[in-house]
Structure formats: structure tokens, C-alpha cells
C-alpha positions in Angstrom: 97.7 93.5 112.6 96.3 94.1 109.1 98.6 92.3 106.6 97.5 94.7 103.8 98.6 97.9 105.6 102.0 98.1 103.8 102.9 101.7 102.8 105.7 100.4 100.6 103.4 98.2 98.5 102.3 99.4 95.1 98.8 97.9 95.6 98.4 99.8 98.9 99.6 103.1 97.4 97.1 102.6 94.5 94.2 102.2 96.9 94.8 102.2 100.7 91.1 102.1 101.5 90.8 98.3 101.8 93.6 98.2 104.3 92.1 101.1 106.2 88.8 99.2 106.5 90.7 96.2 108.0 92.4 98.5 110.5 89.1 100.0 111.6 87.7 96.5 112.0 90.8 95.5 113.9 90.4 98.2 116.6 90.8 101.8 117.6 94.6 101.7 118.0 97.0 99.2 116.5 100.7 98.8 117.1 102.7 99.0 113.9 106.2 97.7 114.5 107.9 98.6 111.2 107.7 102.3 112.1 107.4 102.0 115.9 104.1 103.8 115.9 100.5 103.3 117.0 98.0 103.6 114.1 94.7 105.4 114.8 92.2 104.7 112.0 88.8 106.0 113.3 87.5 109.4 112.6 86.2 110.1 116.2 89.6 109.2 117.7 91.7 111.1 115.1 89.5 114.2 115.6 89.7 114.0 119.4 93.4 113.3 119.5 94.2 116.3 117.2 92.8 118.4 120.0 94.3 116.5 123.0 96.9 118.6 124.7 98.5 115.5 126.1 99.9 115.0 122.6 102.3 117.3 120.7 104.0 117.8 117.4 107.2 118.1 119.4 108.4 117.0 122.8 111.4 119.2 123.1 109.6 122.0 124.9 109.2 119.6 127.8 111.8 116.8 127.5 115.2 116.2 126.2 115.7 113.4 123.7 117.1 111.2 126.4 114.3 112.0 128.9 111.8 111.1 126.2 113.5 107.8 125.4 114.4 108.9 121.8 117.6 108.9 119.9 118.7 112.4 118.8 118.6 113.1 115.0 121.7 112.4 113.1 124.1 115.4 113.0 124.2 114.9 109.2 120.5 115.9 109.1 120.9 119.0 111.3 120.1 121.6 108.6 116.8 119.9 107.9 115.8 119.6 111.6 116.8 123.2 112.3 114.7 124.4 109.5 111.7 122.1 110.3 111.8 122.4 114.1 111.4 126.2 114.1 108.3 126.3 111.9 105.0 126.6 113.7 103.7 123.2 112.4 106.3 121.5 114.6 106.1 123.8 117.6 103.8 123.8 120.7 102.6 126.8 122.8 103.8 129.3 123.7 106.0 129.5 120.6 103.4 128.1 118.3 100.8 130.6 119.6 103.2 133.6 119.1 104.1 132.7 115.5 100.7 131.7 114.4 99.2 134.9 115.7 101.6 136.9 113.5 101.0 134.8 110.4 97.3 134.4 110.8 96.7 138.0 109.8 97.7 137.1 106.2 95.3 134.2 106.0 92.0 135.6 107.4 89.0 134.9 105.1 88.8 138.6 104.4 92.5 138.9 103.4 92.2 135.8 101.3 89.1 137.2 99.6 91.2 140.1 98.4 93.3 137.6 96.4 90.3 136.2 94.6 90.8 138.2 91.4 94.5 137.4 91.2 94.0 133.7 91.8 91.1 133.4 89.3 92.9 135.3 86.6 96.1 133.2 87.0 94.1 130.0 87.0 92.3 131.0 83.8 95.6 132.0 82.2 97.2 128.6 83.0 94.2 126.6 81.8 93.9 128.7 78.6 97.5 127.7 77.8 96.8 124.1 78.5 93.8 124.2 76.2 95.6 126.1 73.5 98.2 123.3 73.4 95.5 120.7 73.1 96.2 119.2 76.5 99.3 118.2 78.5 100.3 117.5 82.0 97.7 119.0 84.3 100.1 118.7 87.3 103.0 120.6 85.7 100.9 123.1 83.8 98.1 124.0 86.2 98.2 122.2 89.6 101.8 123.2 90.5 102.3 126.7 89.1 99.0 128.1 90.5 99.6 127.7 94.3 103.4 128.1 94.0 102.9 131.5 92.3 100.2 132.6 94.8 102.2 131.8 97.9 105.4 133.2 96.4 103.5 136.4 95.6 102.2 136.7 99.1 105.7 136.1 100.6 107.3 138.5 98.2 109.6 136.2 96.4 110.5 137.8 93.0 109.2 136.0 90.0 112.7 135.4 88.6 113.7 133.5 91.8 110.8 131.1 91.8 112.1 128.2 89.7 113.9 126.4 92.5 110.9 126.7 95.0 109.0 123.6 93.9 112.1 121.3 93.7 113.3 122.5 97.1 109.9 121.9 98.5 109.6 118.4 97.0 113.0 117.4 98.4 112.3 118.8 101.9 108.9 117.1 102.0 110.5 113.7 101.2 111.6 113.6 104.9 108.0 113.5 106.0 107.6 110.0 104.6 107.9 106.9 106.8 111.5 105.8 107.1 113.0 108.0 104.4 115.9 106.4 102.6 119.4 107.9 103.0 119.4 109.5 99.6 116.0 111.1 100.3 117.4 112.6 103.6 120.5 113.8 101.8 118.3 115.7 99.2 116.2 117.2 102.0 119.3 118.4 103.8 120.8 120.0 100.7 117.4 121.7 99.9 117.1 122.9 103.5 120.6 124.5 103.2 119.9 126.1 99.8 116.4 127.4 100.6 117.5 128.8 104.0 120.5 130.6 102.4 118.3 132.1 99.8 115.7 133.3 102.3 118.4 134.9 104.5 119.5 136.9 101.6 115.9 137.9 100.8 115.2 138.9 104.4 118.3 141.1 104.4 117.1 142.7 101.2 113.6 143.3 102.7 115.1 144.8 105.9 116.9 147.3 103.8 113.9 147.9 101.4 110.6 146.8 102.8 107.8 145.9 100.4 104.1 145.2 100.7 104.6 141.4 101.3 104.4 138.9 104.1 108.1 138.6 104.7 108.4 142.4 105.1 105.4 142.3 107.5 106.9 139.6 109.6 110.2 141.5 109.7 108.3 144.6 110.9 106.5 142.6 113.6 109.9 141.4 114.8 111.2 144.9 114.9 108.2 146.0 116.9 108.9 143.5 119.6 107.0 140.4 118.7 110.2 138.3 119.1 110.3 136.5 115.8 113.9 135.2 115.5 115.5 135.1 112.0 115.5 131.3 112.1 111.8 131.4 112.9 111.2 133.8 110.1 113.2 131.5 107.6 111.4 128.4 108.9 108.0 130.1 108.7 108.5 131.2 105.1 109.6 127.7 104.1 106.6 126.1 105.9 104.2 128.5 104.3 105.6 127.8 100.8 105.6 124.0 101.3 102.3 123.7 103.1 100.8 126.5 100.9 101.1 124.5 97.7 102.0 120.8 98.4 98.5 119.8 99.5 96.8 121.9 96.9 98.9 120.4 94.1 98.1 116.9 95.2 94.4 117.7 95.9 94.1 119.0 92.3 95.7 116.0 90.7 93.9 113.4 93.0 90.6 115.2 92.5 90.7 115.3 88.7 91.7 111.7 88.5 88.7 110.8 90.8 86.4 112.8 88.5 87.7 111.1 85.4 87.1 107.7 87.0 83.5 108.8 88.0 82.2 110.2 84.7 78.6 110.6 86.0 79.9 112.8 88.8 82.0 114.8 86.4 79.1 115.2 84.0 76.9 116.5 86.9 79.7 119.0 87.8 80.0 120.2 84.2 76.2 120.7 84.1 76.1 122.7 87.3 79.1 124.8 88.4 77.2 125.7 91.6 78.4 122.3 92.8 82.1 123.4 92.8 82.2 124.3 96.6 80.8 121.0 97.7 82.9 119.2 95.1 86.1 120.7 96.5 85.2 119.4 99.9 84.2 115.9 98.7 87.4 115.5 96.6 89.5 116.5 99.6 87.8 113.8 101.6 87.7 111.1 98.9 91.4 111.0 98.1 93.0 112.8 101.0 96.3 114.6 100.0 97.8 114.2 103.5 97.2 110.6 104.6 98.9 110.7 108.0 99.7 113.2 110.8 102.1 112.2 113.6 101.8 113.2 117.2 104.0 112.5 120.2 102.5 111.2 123.5 103.7 113.7 126.1 101.7 112.1 129.0 100.3 108.6 129.2 96.9 108.2 127.5 94.5 105.3 127.1 92.6 104.4 123.9 89.9 101.8 124.2 91.6 100.2 127.2 95.1 100.2 125.6 97.6 102.3 127.5 99.8 104.3 125.3 102.9 105.4 127.3 104.7 108.7 127.2 107.3 108.7 124.5 105.2 106.8 122.0 104.3 108.2 118.6 100.8 108.1 117.2 100.1 108.0 113.4 96.7 109.6 112.9 95.4 108.2 109.7 93.5 111.0 108.0 92.8 108.9 104.9 91.1 106.2 107.0 89.2 108.8 109.1 87.8 110.3 105.9 86.4 107.0 104.9 85.0 106.0 108.2 81.4 104.7 107.7 80.5 105.7 111.3 80.7 109.3 110.1 80.3 109.3 106.3 77.3 107.6 104.5 78.7 105.3 101.8 82.2 106.6 102.2 83.5 104.7 99.2 81.1 106.6 97.0 82.2 109.9 95.4 79.2 112.2 95.9 79.8 115.8 94.9 76.5 116.8 96.5 77.5 115.5 99.9 76.5 118.0 102.5 77.4 116.3 105.8 81.1 116.2 105.2 83.2 116.8 108.3 86.5 115.6 106.7 89.7 116.3 108.5 91.9 116.9 105.5 93.0 120.3 107.0 93.6 118.7 110.4 92.0 120.2 113.6 92.9 121.8 116.9 95.7 124.3 117.2 97.4 122.9 114.1 94.4 123.3 111.8 95.7 124.4 108.4 96.1 128.2 108.5 95.9 128.3 104.7 92.7 126.3 104.3 90.7 129.4 103.0 93.4 130.0 100.4 93.6 126.3 99.4 89.8 126.2 98.9 90.0 129.4 96.8 92.7 127.9 94.6 91.0 124.6 94.2 87.7 126.2 93.2 89.4 128.6 90.8 91.3 125.9 88.9 88.2 123.7 88.8 86.0 126.4 87.5 88.6 127.4 84.8 89.0 123.8 83.7 85.3 123.2 83.5 84.7 126.5 81.6 87.7 126.5 79.2 87.7 122.7 78.5 84.3 121.2 79.0 85.4 118.0 77.3 88.7 117.5 79.1 89.6 113.8 79.2 92.3 111.6 80.7 95.0 110.9 78.1 97.1 108.3 79.9 97.1 106.3 83.1 99.0 108.4 85.6 101.9 107.3 87.9 101.4 107.8 91.6 104.2 109.3 93.7 106.0 106.6 95.6 105.3 108.2 99.0 102.4 107.4 101.3 102.1 110.3 103.7 101.8 112.9 100.9 99.5 111.3 98.4 99.7 112.6 94.9 100.5 112.0 91.2 103.8 112.5 89.3 101.7 113.6 86.3 98.2 113.7 85.0 98.2 113.7 81.2 95.0 115.2 79.7 93.7 116.0 76.3 91.2 118.5 75.0 88.8 116.7 72.6 
């Protein structure tokens, strides 16, 4: 077992790539006792296992906790699990298929393209404010408000109600880390209760007075017989908000930090804005916002001669897969012109990120606005990384306009 794979270590969180290289050299699947998981570090295996139907995001569609050899969640955490377990990210067919089919209509490339004007105008407004102030926290002033506003607008959450959305999301997402502390779990439970209560009130209001928004559309689908329960509707709205901005916020911050640390690449991007699409993909690969994706083993599998029994949990290491030299030429090099870039930052298989087209649009829009409005933007202070491993991001990114 690699001694440097330590998700609680500040050195690991600062740069997990050396530990990932050790894991890939160690083998294709490695038992990690601290979290009772099997680590999968290679791109080919991660990609294949994301599509393997012998694995699942849940097991409760086939087994009870006892049958699967797992301890039921603590009753104290029930509000979080009720909210989380009814969202399509943690469901398997047929429930996953039914809900994703309804939601997918709002995230087709054509539908997302209609949002381009709104997204680009909002990105430009946020960046203009940052520039007018001579700089500030890129996370708080651009990276966070852009995707939160976009997904809230799509869902139909009134502008005056949006202030708690980001704190609720941050608290809920704390439960996705490895072995969350009791106080983290308590915050997630409280946020789950508060967010759910708010959405139930909003759903009731939209039933009485439908609008041109996604919540109203999902209510209409339910009324037309597509069998979306109210809990599924609440869980879906929370998932879309959390997933619809969490990765984009972290990708924006991680990406700009990488650019500041690679001035030649940043200079090339400033000189040629046509590089923005490939730059977005490379930055998603280079410092992956979602480092790990967990899957349950529903039926015995074998990886490189190692039998992984039913009931085990796999930790698919996206960050490691995105730096696998078997797939990426010179993976440690930031190359904004990289063309062969099959990164898996948006996952794969039936749980491929439904909002990937929107995330790409938002990342491109904020990048273009920052390059245009502030061509001399510089890093003003060394940033602090968030303490979590699974969701990789920055607490802040202080920048200045020279």
C-alpha cells in the first residue's frame, strides 16, 4: 500500500499526483483499510467500471443493508440520506432512467445553447465588478455566483431566496468526503432539513402558479403520469443545484490557479482566445474537481486476478485516471492545446454528468470574460485549499488587476 496516499495529509491535498503515481505502479486495485474500500487508479479500469452494470451507486434496489453486509445509516442522519438517496445520482434503473429522462430535456445541447446569452452577460457583469474593485476573491465574486445564479434561474428559485443555496450545498456536500466528522454530518443533516422544507414550499407555490422553469416542468410531468414523487422532485432539485455549481466553482478556481502557476500557458491563452474550448478540457483534466467516485459491488468481479466480492466498495480515482501516462502524453504537463484528451472529470456510463454542456458553457464564459476584461490579472496571495479530498477546490483565490 502506498504510504503517501493519505487524504488527511496537507501534503497530499496540496498535490495528490505523486501518491497517484505510486498507486498506479502498485497495481490495478489496492485495498485501503482506513475507509474499507478498494482503490482503482488506472484510467482504463475506471472508465470500464463506470460502465459495468455489476456495480451500482446504490445496492438497496437489490439488497437490504443486512443482506449486503452493511450497517444501516445512523437514524440521526436520516434527513440527509432521504434527500440524497432519492436523487438520480444515487439511484439505479429503472428509477434512475425514469428521472433522468425527465430532467435531460432541460440539459440538451440545444436547450443549453439558448442560455448562452444569459450566461455570458452574467459572467461579464461579475468580472466587470471584480475589475472595477481592482481585484478580490475570484471564488466569491465570480466562480460561485455565476453557476449558482444559472442553475437557480433554471430551477425557478426567486432571486431573493438564493442567499442560503450555496451554504446549504456546501454543508450537504461535506457528507461526500471520506469518513466525515460528526460535526460535518450534523451540518449536512441540518442543511438537508432546511433545504427540503424550502423546496416543498416552493413546489406548493409552483403547483398553484406554474412558471416557465424546471420545477414547474417536473411538476407538470408528474401530473401527466410520469410518476415523479414529491421526494424525488425535492431530491432532484437539490442534486441539480449542488452538482450544477459545485464542480464548476472548483474547476474555475483550480483552473485559474493552474494558469497562474504556468505563466507561459496563460500567456498563450491570452494571445489566442480560440484556445478556450481546449483549455477548459485540459484544466478539468489537470486539476480534477471531483477526485473520487464510489461504486458498490453488486456481484462478484475480478480485477487483474483479484476477486472483489459482493458488498465491497470501489473508490474510482478520477484524479489519478486523468494523470495516467498510459492515456495522456506527459500528463503532469499543463498543455492547453492538448487534443487527445479523454478525461473522465464528468464521469461516464449512465451517471455521466447531465449538466456537462452547461458546465462547459459557464467555464468558457467566465474564462473569456476574465481574459477580455482583465488581461493582466495576477495572483495576489497564496490560496488555501479546502480541507476535503473528494471535492477538490479552494477556499478563496485572491487576485489583483495590475
